N, C-alpha and C positions, 0 to 999 in steps of 0.2 A: 505494500499500500504506500503510495507516495502522497505527500501534502505539499500544496502549493501556497504562497504567499500572494496576495492580492496586491497589484500596482495600479495607479493612475497617472495617466499622462494628460497634461492639458494642452489646450491649443498651442500655448507658446513653447510647449515643449519641456516643461519642469516635470519631473518623475518625482512620485510619493509612493513609499510602501505603506499600506495599510495595515491596521492591526488584524485585519480577517485572515483566517487560514481555511483553506477547503481540501477535503479530502474525499477519497472514493468516489472519483469521476467516473460516471459509466464509460465503460471501455468497447468502442465499435470497432471492430478487426478491419470492417470495410472503408472506414474513413481513412484519409491520406495520413492524418495525425492521431489516428485512434482517438483516444479520450480527450485528447487535448483540441479537437475541433470545436468550436471556430478560431481557437487562439494559436495562429499559423504564422505571424509576423515575428520572427525572432530577432531579439536585439541583445546585445551584449551590455550588461550592467557594470559601472563602476562606481564604488564607494557605497554600496548596498552590500547585506549580507550573502544574497543570490549573485551569482555570475551572469545569469542570462534571463532574460523575461519573453514571455511570447504574448504577444499583442494581438488583440481582436481586429484592430484597424492599423494599416500600414503606417498611416500618417495621420496627425491631427489629433484630437483627443480620443483616447482609448481606455479600457480596462485591460489589464493584463494578468497574467498569472506565472510565477516563478517557482521551479521545483526547489523546495527547501533541503537543505543537506545534500543536493546532488553531487555528484563525482564529476569528472571533467568531460563525461560523454554529454552529446546534445540531450535534450529533454525528449525528442522524437524517438532517440534510441533508447531511452529509459523505459518506455512503455511497450516497446515492440516484444 
C-alpha cells in the first residue's frame, strides 16, 4: 500500500504541500498510470519531503499527489 501527499499549484506556479494524505487508491491495470490516473503530469520537486509530484493538469493551477517515502523509482513504476 502506498500513501500520497497532496500538493496544490497556483496559477502563478507556487507549490504548497497540504497536510492531507491519501492511500488505497483504486488500481486499474488497464489505465496507462494505473491507480495514479488522472495524475499523469510528472514534475520533480525541490525543497519538499517528496522528490516528485504527479499533477492532474500539466500547466496552471492544479492538484497533485506525491508518493510518500518513495525510492528513486518513478511513481509509475511503483504501482506496476
